Structures are given as structure tokens and as C-alpha cells.
C-alpha positions as CSV (number, residue, x, y, z in Angstrom):
1,M,18.0,19.0,-67.1
2,S,19.7,15.7,-67.9
3,G,19.9,12.7,-65.6
4,S,23.5,13.6,-64.8
5,T,25.5,16.7,-64.1
6,D,29.0,17.9,-64.6
7,R,29.2,18.3,-60.8
8,G,28.2,15.5,-58.5
9,P,25.6,16.0,-55.8
10,E,26.3,17.9,-52.6
11,V,25.7,15.6,-49.7
12,V,23.5,16.3,-46.7
13,V,23.6,13.8,-43.8
14,L,20.9,13.9,-41.2
15,A,22.6,13.1,-37.9
16,G,20.1,14.4,-35.3
17,G,17.1,12.8,-33.7
18,A,16.6,11.2,-30.3
19,A,17.2,7.5,-31.3
20,R,14.3,6.5,-29.1
21,R,14.5,2.9,-30.1
22,L,18.1,2.9,-28.9
23,G,17.2,4.4,-25.5
24,G,18.2,7.9,-26.6
25,V,21.9,6.9,-27.2
26,D,23.8,9.1,-29.7
27,K,23.3,6.7,-32.6
28,P,25.7,8.3,-35.1
29,A,28.5,7.8,-32.6
30,V,27.8,4.1,-32.1
31,R,30.7,2.1,-33.4
32,I,30.6,-0.7,-35.9
33,G,33.8,-2.2,-37.2
34,G,35.9,0.2,-35.2
35,R,34.3,3.3,-36.7
36,P,31.3,5.5,-35.7
37,L,28.3,5.0,-37.9
38,L,28.6,8.6,-39.1
39,D,32.2,8.1,-40.2
40,R,31.2,5.0,-42.1
41,V,28.6,7.0,-44.0
42,L,31.0,9.9,-44.7
43,A,33.6,7.4,-46.0
44,A,31.1,6.5,-48.8
45,C,30.5,10.2,-49.8
46,P,32.5,12.5,-52.1
47,A,34.9,14.6,-50.1
48,I,34.5,17.8,-52.2
49,P,32.6,19.8,-51.3
50,P,32.6,18.6,-47.6
51,P,29.3,17.0,-46.7
52,V,26.8,19.0,-44.7
53,V,26.0,17.2,-41.5
54,V,22.8,18.3,-39.6
55,G,23.0,17.6,-35.9
56,P,25.1,18.3,-32.8
57,P,28.8,18.5,-33.7
58,R,30.9,15.4,-33.1
59,P,34.5,14.4,-33.9
60,T,34.6,13.1,-37.5
61,A,37.4,11.5,-39.5
62,R,36.5,13.7,-42.5
63,Q,36.0,17.4,-42.9
64,V,32.3,18.3,-42.8
65,R,30.1,21.4,-42.6
66,W,28.0,21.4,-39.5
67,T,24.5,22.9,-39.1
68,R,21.6,22.3,-36.8
69,E,17.9,22.0,-37.5
70,Q,15.4,24.4,-35.9
71,P,14.1,23.6,-33.4
72,P,16.9,21.1,-32.4
73,G,15.5,17.6,-32.5
74,G,12.6,18.8,-34.7
75,G,12.8,15.8,-37.0
76,P,13.8,15.0,-40.5
77,L,12.0,17.9,-42.3
78,P,13.5,20.8,-40.4
79,A,16.9,18.9,-40.6
80,L,16.5,18.6,-44.4
81,A,15.6,22.4,-44.6
82,A,18.7,23.3,-42.6
83,G,21.0,21.1,-44.7
84,L,19.6,22.4,-48.0
85,A,20.3,26.0,-46.9
86,L,24.1,25.2,-47.1
87,T,24.0,23.6,-50.6
88,G,24.1,25.2,-54.0
89,R,24.5,22.5,-56.5
90,P,21.6,21.3,-58.8
91,L,21.6,17.8,-57.1
92,V,21.7,17.0,-53.4
93,A,22.2,13.6,-51.9
94,V,20.3,13.0,-48.7
95,L,21.5,10.3,-46.3
96,A,20.8,9.0,-42.9
97,A,23.7,8.7,-40.4
98,D,23.0,5.1,-39.6
99,L,23.9,3.3,-42.8
100,P,26.8,1.0,-41.8
101,F,27.4,-0.6,-45.2
102,L,26.7,2.3,-47.5
103,D,28.4,1.5,-50.8
104,P,30.5,4.3,-52.4
105,D,28.8,3.3,-55.7
106,T,25.3,4.1,-54.3
107,L,25.3,7.8,-55.0
108,P,26.7,7.5,-58.5
109,R,24.1,4.8,-59.2
110,L,21.3,7.0,-58.1
111,V,22.5,9.9,-60.1
112,A,22.8,7.7,-63.2
113,A,19.3,6.4,-62.7
114,L,17.7,9.8,-62.4
115,P,15.6,10.5,-65.5
116,P,15.0,14.0,-66.8
117,E,11.4,14.0,-65.8
118,A,12.0,12.8,-62.2
119,D,12.6,15.0,-59.1
120,G,14.7,12.3,-57.4
121,A,15.9,8.7,-57.2
122,L,15.8,6.7,-54.0
123,L,16.5,3.2,-52.8
124,V,13.8,0.7,-51.7
125,D,14.6,-1.9,-49.1
126,G,14.0,-5.6,-49.2
127,E,10.4,-5.2,-47.9
128,G,9.5,-2.6,-50.5
129,R,9.7,0.4,-48.3
130,D,10.9,3.8,-49.6
131,Q,14.2,5.0,-48.1
132,P,14.0,8.7,-48.6
133,L,17.3,9.1,-46.6
134,T,19.2,7.1,-49.2
135,A,18.4,9.2,-52.2
136,V,19.5,11.9,-54.7
137,Y,17.1,14.8,-55.4
138,R,17.0,17.7,-57.7
139,A,17.5,20.6,-55.3
140,A,15.0,23.0,-56.8
141,P,11.9,20.8,-56.7
142,L,12.9,19.6,-53.2
143,R,13.1,23.1,-51.9
144,R,9.7,23.9,-53.5
145,A,8.1,20.8,-51.9
146,L,9.5,21.8,-48.5
147,A,8.2,25.4,-48.9
148,A,4.8,24.0,-49.8
149,L,4.6,22.1,-46.5
150,G,5.4,25.2,-44.5
151,P,7.4,28.4,-45.2
152,D,8.8,28.4,-41.7
153,P,11.1,25.5,-41.0
154,A,10.0,25.3,-37.4
155,A,6.5,24.5,-38.7
156,L,7.9,21.3,-40.1
157,A,8.9,20.0,-36.7
158,G,7.6,16.5,-36.0
159,R,6.1,16.0,-39.4
160,P,7.0,12.7,-41.3
161,L,8.9,12.6,-44.5
162,R,6.1,10.8,-46.4
163,G,4.3,14.1,-46.8
164,L,7.3,15.4,-48.7
165,L,7.6,12.3,-51.0
166,G,4.0,12.7,-52.1
167,R,4.9,16.0,-53.7
168,L,7.9,14.7,-55.8
169,R,8.2,12.5,-58.9
170,L,10.6,9.8,-57.8
171,R,12.4,6.9,-59.5
172,R,12.8,3.9,-57.2
173,L,15.7,1.5,-57.3
174,A,16.1,-1.8,-55.4
175,G,18.5,-1.6,-52.6
176,P,20.0,-4.1,-50.1
177,A,17.5,-6.0,-47.9
178,T,18.7,-4.0,-44.8
179,L,20.0,-0.4,-45.1
180,D,19.9,1.2,-41.7
181,C,20.3,0.5,-38.0
182,D,17.2,1.5,-36.0
183,T,17.4,-0.9,-33.1
184,W,20.0,-2.7,-31.0
185,P,19.3,-6.0,-32.8
186,D,20.1,-4.1,-36.0
187,I,23.4,-3.0,-34.6
188,A,24.2,-6.4,-33.3
189,A,23.5,-7.9,-36.7
190,A,25.7,-5.4,-38.4
191,R,28.5,-6.1,-35.9
192,A,28.1,-9.8,-36.4
193,R,28.3,-9.4,-40.1
194,I,31.9,-8.1,-39.8
195,G,32.9,-10.1,-36.7
196,D,32.9,-6.9,-34.5
197,H,33.4,-7.9,-30.9
198,G,35.9,-5.2,-29.8
199,E,33.3,-2.5,-29.9
200,V,31.0,-4.4,-27.7
201,L,33.8,-4.5,-25.1
202,E,34.5,-0.8,-25.5
203,E,30.8,0.1,-24.9
204,W,30.7,-2.3,-22.0
205,I,33.7,-0.7,-20.4
206,T,32.2,2.7,-20.9
207,A,29.0,1.6,-19.2
208,V,31.0,0.1,-16.3
209,K,33.0,3.2,-15.8
210,A,29.9,5.3,-15.7
211,E,28.2,2.9,-13.2
212,L,31.3,3.0,-10.9
213,G,31.9,6.7,-11.3
214,V,35.5,6.4,-12.5
215,E,37.2,8.1,-15.4
216,L,40.2,6.2,-16.6
217,D,41.7,5.6,-20.1
218,V,41.7,1.8,-20.2
219,D,44.2,0.0,-22.5
220,T,42.0,-3.0,-23.1
221,T,44.5,-4.7,-25.3
222,A,47.2,-4.6,-22.5
223,L,44.7,-5.8,-19.9
224,L,43.3,-8.6,-22.0
225,N,46.8,-9.7,-22.9
226,A,47.8,-9.8,-19.2
227,A,44.6,-11.8,-18.4
228,R,45.3,-14.2,-21.2
229,D,48.9,-14.7,-20.1
230,A,47.8,-15.3,-16.5
231,A,45.2,-17.8,-17.7
232,H,47.6,-19.8,-19.9
233,G,50.8,-19.4,-17.9
234,V,49.3,-20.0,-14.4
235,A,45.7,-21.2,-14.2
236,R,42.4,-20.1,-15.7
237,P,41.0,-18.5,-12.4
238,A,44.2,-16.4,-12.4
239,A,42.8,-14.2,-15.2
240,P,39.9,-12.4,-13.4
241,L,41.9,-12.2,-10.1
242,T,44.9,-10.7,-11.9
243,T,42.8,-8.0,-13.6
244,F,41.3,-7.2,-10.2
245,L,44.7,-6.8,-8.7
246,L,45.8,-4.7,-11.6
247,G,43.0,-2.3,-11.0
248,Y,43.6,-2.3,-7.3
249,A,47.2,-1.5,-7.7
250,A,46.5,1.3,-10.2
251,G,44.1,2.9,-7.6
252,R,46.4,2.5,-4.6
253,T,49.8,3.2,-6.2
254,G,49.1,5.2,-9.3
255,L,50.9,2.6,-11.4
256,P,49.7,3.0,-15.0
257,P,47.5,0.1,-16.0
258,A,49.4,-0.6,-19.2
259,E,52.8,-0.7,-17.4
260,A,51.3,-2.9,-14.7
261,A,49.8,-5.2,-17.3
262,A,53.2,-5.5,-19.1
263,R,54.9,-6.5,-15.9
264,I,52.2,-9.1,-15.1
265,S,52.5,-10.5,-18.6
266,A,56.3,-10.9,-18.1
267,L,55.7,-12.4,-14.7
268,A,53.2,-14.9,-16.1
269,A,55.6,-15.9,-18.9
270,D,58.4,-16.5,-16.4
271,W,56.0,-18.4,-14.2
272,E,55.1,-20.7,-17.1
273,R,58.8,-21.1,-18.1
274,R,59.9,-22.1,-14.6
275,R,57.0,-24.5,-14.2
276,A,57.9,-26.2,-17.5
277,V,61.4,-27.0,-16.4
278,P,61.4,-30.4,-14.7
279,S,62.8,-30.3,-11.2
280,Q,66.2,-31.9,-10.7
281,A,66.5,-34.5,-8.0
282,P,69.7,-34.2,-6.0
283,A,72.4,-36.6,-7.0
284,A,72.7,-39.7,-4.8
285,A,75.8,-39.8,-2.6
286,P,78.4,-42.3,-3.8
287,E,78.5,-45.4,-1.8
288,E,81.5,-46.0,0.5
289,Q,83.8,-48.6,-0.6
290,P,84.5,-51.3,2.0
């Protein structure tokens, strides 16, 4: 088989796992640059056929085919076996769901670099570590290697990927220094790379709502605009007090927060305008003529 194929690879994205280093948070749903990590990965993949995503179903911007590893949360090898069961092309691309800056050229580059004698091509990070979840494999030898590790996918649970790599002939290519997001510092660095502050606010608001036991759709843009207008048009301490009163009013009267924020922004603009107009002293009475 040549290093290329008339049909590109089918894509399998591994999106399960407990994300223990993130405290068990649903890592593929963590947002960077306004999009969940999973959507960022899918955007760099061919759309046809729809990628296979292994993990609990979540909303995605693209059409995908969902499947689940057995047992659920059993690790990368059962997930890979479940994904492969839905593919039929000679080549399969295997990706993690936590690659925020996956380049759309990565998969074509791996396919082009796959020599006839190799079973797969994968990226190596800046520290020389294999990245088996940023790779393109020949499906047949990959299936054989999995079967050699255990005919029952459940027997693969908890076993590391390195046991699989040792059974394959692989071509290694240099990749970016950092490929995935395993920890919160990794996520913070990815957000800082694209100046992503809005998503930090979104996650903070979600945490606050959970802590206070409230469920409310918050229009953060409207509230921040009202706070800004109060700070600039009235006084800086007016911003936090205003947002408190907005929330209090919403709870007591049912006034939609976005409508309340718009009214407060208009009030602040009028307040600033009236304050900017110099007061007119009353005209002096004309002196009486003798």
C-alpha cells in the first residue's frame, strides 16, 4: 500500500476519560477562544465522513458519529477499539479531544509522511515524547495490534497506549512544542495565547451560580456594559453596587436582567450628561435707578 490513499483517513476522536488532573471536569467541553476543545479539534478534521467521537455525547458544532468505550471510562485502548469498530477506510486518524491549536494541515502532513513499510505516522512533542493521539495509522495493523493485546475490548481497560505502540512500525514527525491541554495551567496558557478572557468569566459565573444554587441565563455583555457605564458616568464604586441592585431587582420583580441593564446604562448616560452641563447661576436683578 502506498503512503497515500485516494480516500483520506477516517477520524476517531477520543473524548472520554476522567480528566483527573483537571479535577474531573468534562475536559472536551472546556472552552478556549469561545469554542469547546472538542469543537476546535473537529474543525481541523475532514467533515466527510463525519468523525467518530468516543465518549459521552455532547453538543457539537459539526455532525459526528457517537460511540462509547466498554467499559465506560476504561481508558484509551477500549476507546480506540470502539472507534475503530465504526470505521472502514484503510487509514484512520486518531486524535485526542484536547488539542486546542490542531492545524488542519496536520492530518494531510501525516498521511503524506507515511511510508509503505510503516504502520503509522505520529507527532512528537517538543520534549521528544510520542503523541499517539495525534497520529494516522493503517487500520489493519492497528486492529491486529489491539487484538494481540486482548481479544475482548474490556480486557484493555486501564492499560496504557505504549503497549500498543511497541507492536507497530511508526514514522515520527516533529510537532509543536505543546500539543494538548492536560492541566489547568495548560488551559490558562492556551487562553492567554489567544487573549481569551471571556471564557474565564463564563466559567466563573457558572461556578458562582452552582455555589449559590441559582439557575439563570446571564447576559454578561449587558451586565458588564451597565457596570462600565455606571463606573464611567457616575463613580467607580457605582459599578459593583449597580450590578448588585440589578440582581436584587431581577429576583424581587422578575425584571429581565438584560432589560434592567439597558435601563441602567441609559440612566448612567443621562446622569453623566446632566453632570457635564455647567450649572447656570441666576441672573442678577437689575439695579434700580435713582
